[in-house]
N, CA, C and O of each residue as an XYZ file, in Angstrom:
276
protein
N      -9.822     -0.508    -13.774
C      -8.986      0.811    -13.545
C      -9.478      1.621    -14.998
O      -9.794      2.804    -14.871
N      -9.536      1.093    -16.161
C      -9.566      1.508    -17.444
C     -10.782      2.006    -17.700
O     -11.042      2.979    -18.408
N     -11.787      1.071    -16.896
C     -13.106      1.796    -16.875
C     -13.347      2.956    -16.403
O     -13.866      3.763    -17.173
N     -13.130      3.254    -15.412
C     -13.179      4.567    -14.280
C     -12.122      5.949    -14.569
O     -12.174      7.098    -14.131
N     -11.270      5.349    -15.400
C     -10.505      6.421    -16.245
C     -11.431      6.895    -17.565
O     -11.389      8.026    -18.049
N     -12.172      5.931    -17.985
C     -12.914      6.154    -19.443
C     -13.980      7.149    -18.803
O     -14.591      7.896    -19.568
N     -14.209      7.189    -17.555
C     -15.456      8.220    -17.217
C     -14.806      9.575    -16.261
O     -15.332     10.402    -15.516
N     -13.218      9.283    -16.771
C     -12.734     10.398    -15.879
C     -12.438     10.369    -14.955
O     -12.323     11.477    -14.432
N     -12.211      9.548    -14.369
C     -12.337      9.208    -12.865
C     -10.751      8.373    -12.202
O     -10.683      7.156    -12.032
N     -10.064      8.953    -12.029
C      -8.663      8.321    -11.790
C      -8.338      7.737    -10.701
O      -8.374      8.352     -9.635
N      -7.916      6.280    -10.788
C      -7.670      5.347     -9.735
C      -5.938      5.150     -9.463
O      -5.327      5.272    -10.525
N      -5.355      4.970     -8.691
C      -3.911      4.048     -8.782
C      -4.303      3.083     -7.685
O      -5.385      2.990     -7.104
N      -3.001      2.267     -7.500
C      -2.545      1.130     -6.681
C      -1.648      1.667     -5.690
O      -0.493      1.998     -5.957
N      -2.214      1.762     -4.449
C      -0.604      2.309     -3.606
C      -0.429      1.063     -2.748
O       0.741      0.977     -2.377
N      -1.116      0.173     -2.354
C      -0.396     -0.704     -1.420
C      -0.022     -1.808     -2.287
O      -0.780     -2.668     -2.734
N       1.403     -1.677     -2.505
C       1.969     -2.736     -2.913
C       2.405     -3.234     -1.902
O       2.901     -2.511     -1.037
N       2.317     -4.884     -1.721
C       3.195     -5.948     -0.452
C       4.449     -5.225     -0.249
O       4.879     -4.534     -1.173
N       5.065     -5.304      0.823
C       5.905     -4.941      1.247
C       7.065     -5.281      0.682
O       7.982     -4.521      0.372
N       6.980     -7.030      0.491
C       7.924     -7.919      0.093
C       8.175     -7.718     -1.525
O       9.154     -8.228     -2.068
N       7.297     -7.003     -2.181
C       7.600     -7.208     -3.650
C       8.284     -6.220     -4.216
O       8.641     -6.159     -5.392
N       8.644     -4.668     -2.512
C       9.492     -3.944     -3.193
C      11.071     -4.341     -3.325
O      11.802     -5.086     -2.673
N      11.231     -3.649     -4.267
C      13.147     -3.921     -4.746
C      14.050     -4.316     -3.740
O      14.825     -5.272     -3.704
N      13.765     -3.203     -2.735
C      14.887     -3.423     -1.840
C      14.382     -5.019     -0.719
O      15.261     -5.475      0.012
N      13.251     -5.560     -0.726
C      13.226     -6.834     -0.072
C      12.602     -7.888     -1.220
O      11.974     -8.862     -0.805
N      12.737     -7.735     -2.347
C      12.310     -8.728     -3.140
C      13.252     -9.831     -3.475
O      12.790    -10.970     -3.543
N      14.682     -9.603     -3.721
C      15.718    -10.466     -3.610
C      15.679    -11.264     -2.638
O      15.956    -12.415     -2.978
N      15.368    -11.084     -1.182
C      15.708    -11.759     -0.494
C      14.423    -12.210      0.238
O      14.413    -12.239      1.468
N      13.583    -12.483     -0.325
C      12.194    -12.964     -0.370
C      11.477    -14.139     -1.212
O      10.855    -14.064     -2.271
N      11.761    -15.216     -0.415
C      10.938    -16.416     -1.217
C      10.045    -16.782     -1.032
O       9.842    -17.849     -1.611
N       8.925    -16.277     -0.191
C       8.119    -16.367      0.502
C       6.878    -15.445     -0.108
O       6.963    -14.219     -0.166
N       5.385    -16.401     -0.682
C       4.256    -15.718     -1.219
C       3.176    -15.406     -0.154
O       2.559    -16.272      0.466
N       3.014    -14.024     -0.009
C       2.012    -14.112      1.199
C       0.869    -13.908      0.497
O       0.636    -12.878     -0.135
N       0.118    -14.880      0.584
C      -1.046    -15.202     -0.293
C      -2.276    -13.680      0.139
O      -2.623    -12.910     -0.758
N      -2.772    -13.503      1.625
C      -2.978    -12.374      1.808
C      -3.286    -11.146      1.384
O      -4.281    -10.448      1.191
N      -1.749    -11.084      1.273
C      -1.056     -9.400      0.797
C      -1.808     -9.473     -0.787
O      -2.543     -8.647     -1.329
N      -1.398    -10.562     -1.189
C      -1.561    -10.610     -2.850
C      -3.210    -10.563     -3.303
O      -3.621    -10.276     -4.427
N      -3.852    -10.845     -2.379
C      -5.395    -10.958     -2.657
C      -5.609     -9.350     -2.318
O      -6.170     -8.752     -3.236
N      -5.376     -8.805     -1.542
C      -5.513     -7.801     -1.281
C      -5.298     -6.710     -1.997
O      -5.978     -5.690     -2.104
N      -3.865     -7.143     -2.681
C      -3.294     -6.141     -3.656
C      -3.761     -6.061     -5.131
O      -3.437     -5.089     -5.813
N      -4.641     -7.228     -5.717
C      -5.222     -7.571     -6.911
C      -6.846     -6.784     -6.631
O      -7.661     -6.423     -7.479
N      -6.908     -6.714     -5.439
C      -8.778     -6.561     -5.491
C      -8.829     -4.812     -4.776
O      -9.891     -4.363     -4.344
N      -7.567     -4.016     -4.754
C      -7.831     -2.602     -4.162
C      -7.277     -1.237     -5.154
O      -6.313     -1.064     -5.901
N      -8.059     -0.680     -4.858
C      -7.695      0.415     -5.787
C      -7.970      1.674     -5.145
O      -8.973      1.811     -4.445
N      -6.952      2.817     -5.386
C      -7.336      3.992     -4.235
C      -7.981      4.936     -5.458
O      -7.678      5.148     -6.633
N      -9.141      5.432     -4.455
C     -10.236      6.492     -5.493
C      -9.675      8.069     -5.009
O      -9.250      8.439     -3.914
N      -9.786      8.519     -5.779
C      -9.423     10.344     -5.347
C     -10.588     10.743     -3.765
O     -11.800     10.660     -3.569
N      -9.476     11.149     -2.983
C      -9.725     11.455     -2.260
C      -8.532     12.569     -1.388
O      -7.365     12.246     -1.164
N      -9.136     13.862     -1.005
C      -8.550     14.699     -0.750
C      -8.918     15.771     -0.160
O     -10.125     15.724      0.075
N      -8.290     16.999      0.293
C      -9.035     17.991      1.362
C     -10.354     18.391      0.431
O     -11.509     18.120      0.760
N      -9.961     19.112     -0.836
C     -10.770     19.579     -1.889
C     -12.078     19.196     -2.490
O     -12.962     19.857     -3.034
N     -11.901     17.623     -2.164
C     -12.764     17.174     -2.689
C     -14.158     17.293     -2.588
O     -14.655     16.760     -1.595
N     -15.002     17.930     -3.468
C     -16.373     18.242     -2.988
C     -17.767     17.034     -2.827
O     -17.742     15.803     -2.805
N     -18.523     17.677     -2.767
C     -19.615     16.666     -2.490
C     -20.086     16.185     -3.931
O     -20.249     15.010     -4.259
N     -20.236     17.082     -4.574
C     -20.312     16.723     -6.237
C     -19.337     16.023     -7.004
O     -19.499     15.359     -8.027
N     -18.288     16.274     -6.351
C     -17.107     15.230     -6.808
C     -17.307     13.766     -6.060
O     -16.946     12.704     -6.569
N     -17.783     13.858     -5.091
C     -17.657     12.800     -4.294
C     -18.996     11.591     -5.071
O     -18.768     10.394     -5.245
N     -20.337     12.283     -5.432
C     -20.922     11.682     -5.829
C     -20.961     11.312     -7.367
O     -21.703     10.461     -7.857
N     -19.892     12.213     -8.160
C     -19.345     11.202     -9.318
C     -18.573     10.526     -9.113
O     -18.359      9.816    -10.095
N     -17.907     10.296     -8.232
C     -17.012      8.807     -8.531
C     -17.611      8.029     -7.975
O     -17.599      6.872     -8.396
N     -18.446      8.417     -6.688
C     -19.715      7.254     -6.337
C     -20.043      6.166     -7.144
O     -19.813      4.957     -7.183
N     -20.845      7.258     -7.962
C     -21.826      6.914     -9.399
C     -21.059      6.242    -10.167
O     -21.194      5.040    -10.394
N     -20.245      6.922    -10.599
C     -18.929      6.029    -11.593
C     -18.451      4.315    -11.212
O     -18.458      3.300    -11.910
N     -18.051      4.566     -9.777
C     -18.268      2.993     -9.597
C     -19.136      2.110     -9.552
O     -18.963      0.961     -9.957
N     -20.292      2.599     -8.994
C     -21.652      1.796     -9.324
C     -21.629      1.654    -10.429
O     -21.415      0.477    -10.717
N     -21.785      2.490    -11.519
C     -22.184      2.308    -13.103
C     -20.852      0.992    -13.618
O     -21.099      0.150    -14.481
N     -19.609      1.070    -12.947
C     -18.707      0.060    -13.495
C     -19.037     -1.680    -12.762
O     -18.875     -2.806    -13.233
N     -19.491     -1.247    -11.599
C     -19.737     -2.903    -10.635
C     -20.782     -3.388    -11.317
O     -20.968     -4.602    -11.396
N     -21.750     -2.315    -12.003
C     -23.240     -2.609    -12.494
C     -23.199     -3.368    -13.750
O     -23.977     -4.289    -13.998
N     -22.021     -2.847    -14.749
C     -22.174     -3.243    -15.925
C     -21.563     -4.549    -16.108
O     -21.611     -5.105    -17.205
């Protein structure tokens, strides 16, 4: 996330496992390994109606550069 931010590409974590949400956290003592794995490896990248082809190319190039480094 930090490396993409340095390139001007904002990311977020949107998919926090449901059982970690405050409403459910107190009553849940089970660890859902698949949900945790997904949570730790997934980022939301910019995706919206006004995203131009140039924006998409910039985002994908930035992701490639971070992965390749």
